[in-house]
N, CA, C and O atoms as CSV, one atom per row, in Angstrom:
chain,resi,resn,atom,element,x,y,z
A,1,MET,N,N,10.549,2.036,29.772
A,1,MET,CA,C,9.331,2.694,29.317
A,1,MET,C,C,9.251,4.077,29.958
A,1,MET,O,O,9.655,4.277,31.103
A,2,ARG,N,N,8.720,5.020,29.189
A,2,ARG,CA,C,8.550,6.379,29.705
A,2,ARG,C,C,7.462,6.416,30.770
A,2,ARG,O,O,6.535,5.607,30.778
A,3,THR,N,N,7.610,7.375,31.656
A,3,THR,CA,C,6.534,7.632,32.610
A,3,THR,C,C,5.504,8.515,31.914
A,3,THR,O,O,5.773,9.050,30.839
A,4,LYS,N,N,4.345,8.670,32.507
A,4,LYS,CA,C,3.316,9.545,31.954
A,4,LYS,C,C,3.842,10.973,31.840
A,4,LYS,O,O,3.580,11.666,30.857
A,5,GLU,N,N,4.577,11.397,32.848
A,5,GLU,CA,C,5.115,12.763,32.848
A,5,GLU,C,C,6.159,12.946,31.741
A,5,GLU,O,O,6.185,13.985,31.082
A,6,GLU,N,N,7.008,11.956,31.540
A,6,GLU,CA,C,8.001,12.033,30.460
A,6,GLU,C,C,7.306,12.086,29.103
A,6,GLU,O,O,7.710,12.829,28.208
A,7,TYR,N,N,6.263,11.287,28.971
A,7,TYR,CA,C,5.506,11.292,27.724
A,7,TYR,C,C,4.846,12.656,27.497
A,7,TYR,O,O,4.862,13.177,26.382
A,8,TYR,N,N,4.279,13.219,28.533
A,8,TYR,CA,C,3.654,14.536,28.430
A,8,TYR,C,C,4.685,15.590,28.025
A,8,TYR,O,O,4.404,16.444,27.185
A,9,ASP,N,N,5.860,15.531,28.615
A,9,ASP,CA,C,6.928,16.469,28.251
A,9,ASP,C,C,7.309,16.319,26.775
A,9,ASP,O,O,7.548,17.312,26.088
A,10,LEU,N,N,7.362,15.084,26.297
A,10,LEU,CA,C,7.678,14.835,24.892
A,10,LEU,C,C,6.599,15.422,23.980
A,10,LEU,O,O,6.910,16.011,22.945
A,11,VAL,N,N,5.347,15.263,24.363
A,11,VAL,CA,C,4.247,15.824,23.582
A,11,VAL,C,C,4.379,17.348,23.522
A,11,VAL,O,O,4.187,17.944,22.462
A,12,LEU,N,N,4.701,17.974,24.637
A,12,LEU,CA,C,4.878,19.428,24.661
A,12,LEU,C,C,6.037,19.851,23.754
A,12,LEU,O,O,5.937,20.853,23.046
A,13,GLN,N,N,7.117,19.101,23.773
A,13,GLN,CA,C,8.264,19.406,22.908
A,13,GLN,C,C,7.861,19.281,21.436
A,13,GLN,O,O,8.212,20.129,20.615
A,14,ASN,N,N,7.125,18.222,21.111
A,14,ASN,CA,C,6.695,18.030,19.730
A,14,ASN,C,C,5.729,19.113,19.276
A,14,ASN,O,O,5.778,19.549,18.126
A,15,ARG,N,N,4.855,19.549,20.170
A,15,ARG,CA,C,3.946,20.652,19.824
A,15,ARG,C,C,4.736,21.918,19.517
A,15,ARG,O,O,4.405,22.653,18.587
A,16,ALA,N,N,5.773,22.168,20.297
A,16,ALA,CA,C,6.614,23.344,20.060
A,16,ALA,C,C,7.350,23.216,18.723
A,16,ALA,O,O,7.494,24.196,17.993
A,17,LEU,N,N,7.808,22.019,18.412
A,17,LEU,CA,C,8.501,21.795,17.137
A,17,LEU,C,C,7.590,22.068,15.956
A,17,LEU,O,O,8.029,22.647,14.962
A,18,THR,N,N,6.330,21.661,16.044
A,18,THR,CA,C,5.417,21.851,14.917
A,18,THR,C,C,5.054,23.315,14.691
A,18,THR,O,O,4.425,23.649,13.687
A,19,GLU,N,N,5.434,24.169,15.592
A,19,GLU,CA,C,5.213,25.605,15.418
A,19,GLU,C,C,6.342,26.261,14.620
A,19,GLU,O,O,6.237,27.423,14.229
A,20,GLN,N,N,7.414,25.514,14.381
A,20,GLN,CA,C,8.573,26.049,13.668
A,20,GLN,C,C,8.452,25.741,12.176
A,20,GLN,O,O,8.387,24.573,11.793
A,21,PRO,N,N,8.420,26.768,11.335
A,21,PRO,CA,C,8.243,26.554,9.892
A,21,PRO,C,C,9.281,25.615,9.278
A,21,PRO,O,O,8.944,24.821,8.400
A,22,GLU,N,N,10.524,25.691,9.720
A,22,GLU,CA,C,11.555,24.836,9.125
A,22,GLU,C,C,11.353,23.362,9.453
A,22,GLU,O,O,11.883,22.497,8.755
A,23,VAL,N,N,10.602,23.067,10.496
A,23,VAL,CA,C,10.332,21.672,10.868
A,23,VAL,C,C,9.180,21.109,10.040
A,23,VAL,O,O,9.223,19.947,9.637
A,24,VAL,N,N,8.161,21.910,9.783
A,24,VAL,CA,C,6.974,21.417,9.082
A,24,VAL,C,C,7.007,21.655,7.576
A,24,VAL,O,O,6.099,21.224,6.866
A,25,GLN,N,N,8.035,22.332,7.081
A,25,GLN,CA,C,8.156,22.586,5.650
A,25,GLN,C,C,8.448,21.281,4.909
A,25,GLN,O,O,9.245,20.465,5.373
A,26,CYS,N,N,7.811,21.089,3.773
A,26,CYS,CA,C,8.013,19.887,2.971
A,26,CYS,C,C,9.452,19.854,2.468
A,26,CYS,O,O,9.928,20.813,1.861
A,27,THR,N,N,10.142,18.741,2.724
A,27,THR,CA,C,11.550,18.610,2.333
A,27,THR,C,C,11.739,17.799,1.058
A,27,THR,O,O,12.873,17.548,0.651
A,28,CYS,N,N,10.664,17.391,0.431
A,28,CYS,CA,C,10.760,16.566,-0.769
A,28,CYS,C,C,11.421,17.350,-1.899
A,28,CYS,O,O,11.131,18.528,-2.108
A,29,VAL,N,N,12.306,16.684,-2.616
A,29,VAL,CA,C,13.001,17.326,-3.729
A,29,VAL,C,C,12.145,17.366,-4.990
A,29,VAL,O,O,12.484,18.072,-5.940
A,30,ASN,N,N,11.059,16.632,-5.015
A,30,ASN,CA,C,10.174,16.607,-6.181
A,30,ASN,C,C,9.178,17.759,-6.107
A,30,ASN,O,O,7.991,17.550,-5.860
A,31,THR,N,N,9.670,18.965,-6.321
A,31,THR,CA,C,8.829,20.151,-6.156
A,31,THR,C,C,7.754,20.271,-7.237
A,31,THR,O,O,6.796,21.026,-7.070
A,32,LEU,N,N,7.899,19.544,-8.329
A,32,LEU,CA,C,6.873,19.572,-9.372
A,32,LEU,C,C,5.752,18.586,-9.097
A,32,LEU,O,O,4.758,18.561,-9.823
A,33,CYS,N,N,5.897,17.782,-8.070
A,33,CYS,CA,C,4.881,16.801,-7.730
A,33,CYS,C,C,3.585,17.510,-7.327
A,33,CYS,O,O,3.613,18.531,-6.639
A,34,GLU,N,N,2.481,16.970,-7.754
A,34,GLU,CA,C,1.168,17.554,-7.445
A,34,GLU,C,C,0.912,17.618,-5.936
A,34,GLU,O,O,0.149,18.464,-5.469
A,35,TRP,N,N,1.550,16.724,-5.178
A,35,TRP,CA,C,1.309,16.661,-3.738
A,35,TRP,C,C,2.436,17.284,-2.924
A,35,TRP,O,O,2.482,17.111,-1.706
A,36,HIS,N,N,3.351,18.011,-3.579
A,36,HIS,CA,C,4.432,18.668,-2.845
A,36,HIS,C,C,3.837,19.670,-1.853
A,36,HIS,O,O,3.026,20.521,-2.220
A,37,GLY,N,N,4.250,19.553,-0.607
A,37,GLY,CA,C,3.740,20.427,0.441
A,37,GLY,C,C,2.437,19.938,1.061
A,37,GLY,O,O,1.955,20.511,2.038
A,38,LYS,N,N,1.879,18.894,0.498
A,38,LYS,CA,C,0.654,18.296,1.028
A,38,LYS,C,C,1.034,16.928,1.598
A,38,LYS,O,O,0.589,15.890,1.109
A,39,CYS,N,N,1.854,16.951,2.627
A,39,CYS,CA,C,2.483,15.741,3.144
A,39,CYS,C,C,1.478,14.690,3.609
A,39,CYS,O,O,1.693,13.493,3.418
A,40,ARG,N,N,0.408,15.129,4.204
A,40,ARG,CA,C,-0.580,14.158,4.689
A,40,ARG,C,C,-1.153,13.343,3.535
A,40,ARG,O,O,-1.244,12.118,3.615
A,41,GLU,N,N,-1.539,14.033,2.456
A,41,GLU,CA,C,-2.079,13.347,1.294
A,41,GLU,C,C,-1.021,12.479,0.626
A,41,GLU,O,O,-1.307,11.360,0.200
A,42,CYS,N,N,0.204,12.998,0.535
A,42,CYS,CA,C,1.303,12.265,-0.086
A,42,CYS,C,C,1.557,10.943,0.634
A,42,CYS,O,O,1.622,9.888,0.003
A,43,VAL,N,N,1.698,11.006,1.942
A,43,VAL,CA,C,1.963,9.791,2.721
A,43,VAL,C,C,0.785,8.825,2.599
A,43,VAL,O,O,0.985,7.616,2.487
A,44,ALA,N,N,-0.439,9.351,2.621
A,44,ALA,CA,C,-1.613,8.485,2.489
A,44,ALA,C,C,-1.603,7.747,1.152
A,44,ALA,O,O,-1.918,6.558,1.098
A,45,LEU,N,N,-1.246,8.442,0.079
A,45,LEU,CA,C,-1.200,7.804,-1.239
A,45,LEU,C,C,-0.085,6.760,-1.309
A,45,LEU,O,O,-0.276,5.684,-1.876
A,46,HIS,N,N,1.064,7.072,-0.741
A,46,HIS,CA,C,2.161,6.100,-0.733
A,46,HIS,C,C,1.789,4.870,0.089
A,46,HIS,O,O,2.123,3.746,-0.286
A,47,ARG,N,N,1.105,5.078,1.197
A,47,ARG,CA,C,0.644,3.937,2.007
A,47,ARG,C,C,-0.347,3.091,1.227
A,47,ARG,O,O,-0.272,1.863,1.223
A,48,TYR,N,N,-1.272,3.766,0.572
A,48,TYR,CA,C,-2.318,3.056,-0.173
A,48,TYR,C,C,-1.710,2.190,-1.283
A,48,TYR,O,O,-2.054,1.017,-1.429
A,49,HIS,N,N,-0.802,2.789,-2.060
A,49,HIS,CA,C,-0.211,2.065,-3.183
A,49,HIS,C,C,0.881,1.090,-2.736
A,49,HIS,O,O,1.140,0.101,-3.421
A,50,GLY,N,N,1.518,1.356,-1.607
A,50,GLY,CA,C,2.507,0.450,-1.045
A,50,GLY,C,C,3.706,0.176,-1.931
A,50,GLY,O,O,4.361,-0.854,-1.773
A,51,GLU,N,N,4.008,1.071,-2.857
A,51,GLU,CA,C,5.122,0.833,-3.769
A,51,GLU,C,C,6.464,1.241,-3.180
A,51,GLU,O,O,7.437,0.492,-3.273
A,52,HIS,N,N,6.524,2.401,-2.585
A,52,HIS,CA,C,7.777,2.887,-2.014
A,52,HIS,C,C,7.483,4.023,-1.048
A,52,HIS,O,O,6.356,4.509,-0.961
A,53,LEU,N,N,8.506,4.433,-0.330
A,53,LEU,CA,C,8.356,5.550,0.593
A,53,LEU,C,C,8.367,6.871,-0.164
A,53,LEU,O,O,8.972,6.963,-1.232
A,54,PRO,N,N,7.710,7.890,0.371
A,54,PRO,CA,C,7.845,9.213,-0.239
A,54,PRO,C,C,9.320,9.617,-0.266
A,54,PRO,O,O,10.094,9.227,0.608
A,55,SER,N,N,9.697,10.392,-1.267
A,55,SER,CA,C,11.104,10.785,-1.437
A,55,SER,C,C,11.702,11.449,-0.205
A,55,SER,O,O,12.887,11.279,0.081
A,56,CYS,N,N,10.891,12.199,0.522
A,56,CYS,CA,C,11.409,12.914,1.688
A,56,CYS,C,C,11.794,11.966,2.826
A,56,CYS,O,O,12.614,12.322,3.672
A,57,LEU,N,N,11.210,10.763,2.854
A,57,LEU,CA,C,11.506,9.811,3.924
A,57,LEU,C,C,12.602,8.815,3.554
A,57,LEU,O,O,13.147,8.144,4.430
A,58,GLN,N,N,12.927,8.715,2.281
A,58,GLN,CA,C,13.905,7.731,1.841
A,58,GLN,C,C,15.293,7.906,2.453
A,58,GLN,O,O,15.912,6.910,2.825
A,59,PRO,N,N,15.807,9.135,2.574
A,59,PRO,CA,C,17.149,9.282,3.170
A,59,PRO,C,C,17.242,8.739,4.600
A,59,PRO,O,O,18.317,8.328,5.036
A,60,LEU,N,N,16.134,8.735,5.320
A,60,LEU,CA,C,16.145,8.230,6.689
A,60,LEU,C,C,16.510,6.752,6.743
A,60,LEU,O,O,17.132,6.294,7.701
A,61,LEU,N,N,16.124,6.017,5.721
A,61,LEU,CA,C,16.327,4.574,5.728
A,61,LEU,C,C,17.460,4.087,4.841
A,61,LEU,O,O,17.991,2.999,5.068
A,62,LYS,N,N,17.844,4.868,3.832
A,62,LYS,CA,C,18.831,4.391,2.860
A,62,LYS,C,C,20.120,3.900,3.500
A,62,LYS,O,O,20.576,2.797,3.199
A,63,ASP,N,N,20.711,4.697,4.372
A,63,ASP,CA,C,21.989,4.309,4.976
A,63,ASP,C,C,21.852,3.050,5.819
A,63,ASP,O,O,22.712,2.170,5.780
A,64,LYS,N,N,20.781,2.971,6.572
A,64,LYS,CA,C,20.570,1.785,7.413
A,64,LYS,C,C,20.352,0.542,6.557
A,64,LYS,O,O,20.868,-0.532,6.868
A,65,LEU,N,N,19.592,0.692,5.489
A,65,LEU,CA,C,19.330,-0.448,4.622
A,65,LEU,C,C,20.593,-0.896,3.885
A,65,LEU,O,O,20.821,-2.093,3.706
A,66,LYS,N,N,21.405,0.063,3.462
A,66,LYS,CA,C,22.652,-0.296,2.784
A,66,LYS,C,C,23.529,-1.161,3.682
A,66,LYS,O,O,24.113,-2.147,3.233
A,67,LYS,N,N,23.613,-0.784,4.951
A,67,LYS,CA,C,24.419,-1.566,5.894
A,67,LYS,C,C,23.841,-2.965,6.073
A,67,LYS,O,O,24.584,-3.946,6.116
A,68,LEU,N,N,22.529,-3.055,6.176
A,68,LEU,CA,C,21.883,-4.355,6.336
A,68,LEU,C,C,22.087,-5.223,5.099
A,68,LEU,O,O,22.376,-6.414,5.213
A,69,VAL,N,N,21.940,-4.632,3.933
A,69,VAL,CA,C,22.127,-5.361,2.682
A,69,VAL,C,C,23.551,-5.897,2.587
A,69,VAL,O,O,23.756,-7.025,2.140
A,70,GLU,N,N,24.527,-5.110,2.997
A,70,GLU,CA,C,25.922,-5.565,2.985
A,70,GLU,C,C,26.120,-6.755,3.910
A,70,GLU,O,O,26.866,-7.679,3.585
A,71,VAL,N,N,25.460,-6.740,5.053
A,71,VAL,CA,C,25.603,-7.830,6.016
A,71,VAL,C,C,25.121,-9.155,5.415
A,71,VAL,O,O,25.720,-10.201,5.664
A,72,VAL,N,N,24.053,-9.114,4.634
A,72,VAL,CA,C,23.528,-10.344,4.049
A,72,VAL,C,C,24.076,-10.571,2.635
A,72,VAL,O,O,23.554,-11.387,1.875
A,73,GLU,N,N,25.137,-9.831,2.302
A,73,GLU,CA,C,25.866,-9.995,1.038
A,73,GLU,C,C,24.958,-9.894,-0.187
A,73,GLU,O,O,25.015,-10.715,-1.102
A,74,MET,N,N,24.134,-8.874,-0.171
A,74,MET,CA,C,23.251,-8.609,-1.300
A,74,MET,C,C,23.585,-7.226,-1.852
A,74,MET,O,O,24.483,-6.550,-1.349
A,75,THR,N,N,22.871,-6.818,-2.868
A,75,THR,CA,C,23.051,-5.476,-3.404
A,75,THR,C,C,21.706,-4.768,-3.438
A,75,THR,O,O,20.656,-5.399,-3.562
A,76,ALA,N,N,21.756,-3.468,-3.329
A,76,ALA,CA,C,20.548,-2.643,-3.404
A,76,ALA,C,C,20.688,-1.724,-4.610
A,76,ALA,O,O,21.734,-1.112,-4.826
A,77,VAL,N,N,19.629,-1.641,-5.381
A,77,VAL,CA,C,19.637,-0.800,-6.573
A,77,VAL,C,C,18.537,0.238,-6.430
A,77,VAL,O,O,17.392,-0.091,-6.117
A,78,ALA,N,N,18.893,1.486,-6.661
A,78,ALA,CA,C,17.914,2.568,-6.554
A,78,ALA,C,C,16.880,2.446,-7.666
A,78,ALA,O,O,17.205,2.096,-8.800
A,79,LYS,N,N,15.637,2.740,-7.322
A,79,LYS,CA,C,14.550,2.724,-8.296
A,79,LYS,C,C,14.724,3.909,-9.242
A,79,LYS,O,O,15.130,4.994,-8.826
A,80,GLU,N,N,14.416,3.692,-10.505
A,80,GLU,CA,C,14.528,4.760,-11.486
A,80,GLU,C,C,13.506,5.850,-11.168
A,80,GLU,O,O,12.339,5.559,-10.906
A,81,ALA,N,N,13.946,7.088,-11.192
A,81,ALA,CA,C,13.071,8.222,-10.872
A,81,ALA,C,C,12.105,8.496,-12.020
A,81,ALA,O,O,12.409,8.233,-13.184
A,82,THR,N,N,10.949,9.024,-11.673
A,82,THR,CA,C,9.986,9.442,-12.687
A,82,THR,C,C,10.580,10.636,-13.433
A,82,THR,O,O,11.002,11.606,-12.803
A,83,PRO,N,N,10.618,10.579,-14.766
A,83,PRO,CA,C,11.187,11.707,-15.520
A,83,PRO,C,C,10.395,12.995,-15.284
A,83,PRO,O,O,9.170,12.974,-15.164
A,84,LEU,N,N,11.114,14.105,-15.222
A,84,LEU,CA,C,10.458,15.403,-15.015
A,84,LEU,C,C,9.459,15.702,-16.123
A,84,LEU,O,O,8.444,16.356,-15.884
A,85,GLU,N,N,9.736,15.233,-17.322
A,85,GLU,CA,C,8.821,15.502,-18.437
A,85,GLU,C,C,7.434,14.920,-18.171
A,85,GLU,O,O,6.447,15.446,-18.684
A,86,TYR,N,N,7.335,13.860,-17.390
A,86,TYR,CA,C,6.042,13.287,-17.036
A,86,TYR,C,C,5.246,14.265,-16.179
A,86,TYR,O,O,4.038,14.419,-16.360
A,87,ARG,N,N,5.925,14.920,-15.250
A,87,ARG,CA,C,5.242,15.885,-14.378
A,87,ARG,C,C,4.758,17.092,-15.196
A,87,ARG,O,O,3.662,17.604,-14.967
A,88,PHE,N,N,5.584,17.540,-16.150
A,88,PHE,CA,C,5.164,18.631,-17.020
A,88,PHE,C,C,3.982,18.193,-17.895
A,88,PHE,O,O,3.082,18.988,-18.166
A,89,TYR,N,N,3.987,16.947,-18.329
A,89,TYR,CA,C,2.900,16.414,-19.132
A,89,TYR,C,C,1.584,16.444,-18.347
A,89,TYR,O,O,0.545,16.819,-18.890
A,90,VAL,N,N,1.630,16.052,-17.084
A,90,VAL,CA,C,0.422,16.080,-16.246
A,90,VAL,C,C,-0.107,17.501,-16.144
A,90,VAL,O,O,-1.313,17.719,-16.264
A,91,ARG,N,N,0.768,18.463,-15.927
A,91,ARG,CA,C,0.331,19.854,-15.829
A,91,ARG,C,C,-0.298,20.330,-17.139
A,91,ARG,O,O,-1.321,21.015,-17.130
A,92,ALA,N,N,0.317,19.963,-18.261
A,92,ALA,CA,C,-0.217,20.370,-19.562
A,92,ALA,C,C,-1.593,19.742,-19.799
A,92,ALA,O,O,-2.508,20.417,-20.272
A,93,ARG,N,N,-1.741,18.466,-19.475
A,93,ARG,CA,C,-3.037,17.794,-19.644
A,93,ARG,C,C,-4.091,18.423,-18.751
A,93,ARG,O,O,-5.238,18.591,-19.167
A,94,ASP,N,N,-3.709,18.777,-17.512
A,94,ASP,CA,C,-4.653,19.435,-16.609
A,94,ASP,C,C,-5.116,20.765,-17.202
A,94,ASP,O,O,-6.296,21.105,-17.124
A,95,GLU,N,N,-4.190,21.513,-17.791
A,95,GLU,CA,C,-4.555,22.789,-18.416
A,95,GLU,C,C,-5.502,22.571,-19.588
A,95,GLU,O,O,-6.466,23.315,-19.762
A,96,ASP,N,N,-5.220,21.533,-20.403
A,96,ASP,CA,C,-6.091,21.209,-21.527
A,96,ASP,C,C,-7.509,20.877,-21.027
A,96,ASP,O,O,-8.499,21.314,-21.614
A,97,GLU,N,N,-7.589,20.119,-19.961
A,97,GLU,CA,C,-8.900,19.744,-19.409
A,97,GLU,C,C,-9.663,20.969,-18.899
A,97,GLU,O,O,-10.882,21.055,-19.047
A,98,LYS,N,N,-8.933,21.915,-18.296
A,98,LYS,CA,C,-9.585,23.149,-17.818
A,98,LYS,C,C,-10.153,23.945,-18.987
A,98,LYS,O,O,-11.243,24.510,-18.891
A,99,LEU,N,N,-9.406,23.988,-20.095
A,99,LEU,CA,C,-9.855,24.753,-21.264
A,99,LEU,C,C,-11.084,24.115,-21.913
A,99,LEU,O,O,-11.916,24.816,-22.488
A,100,LYS,N,N,-11.198,22.800,-21.822
A,100,LYS,CA,C,-12.353,22.087,-22.389
A,100,LYS,C,C,-13.636,22.386,-21.633
A,100,LYS,O,O,-14.729,22.320,-22.197
A,101,LYS,N,N,-13.502,22.712,-20.362
A,101,LYS,CA,C,-14.685,22.948,-19.523
A,101,LYS,C,C,-15.190,24.312,-19.696
A,101,LYS,O,O,-16.180,24.688,-19.070
């Protein structure tokens, strides 16, 4: 277990990391997503719905899960991605709603 001082040093390191734009920049590949760059809201919605991890967090677990799945002699199949046309459809509908108001 860490000492209080080690923990404090870690907190200071993490505070310094959050000051670096490349660390806090949204890494999700779904740039058309309404919540792209709004990581707090994105993670909250994924937690609420409990369907899957946000795309930006999936690479962290994929390799580890693949190894585990192999150990128990199972297979893992990637979930089908939401088509880009759906994201464009949402934007178009939002524009239509704005024009109605």
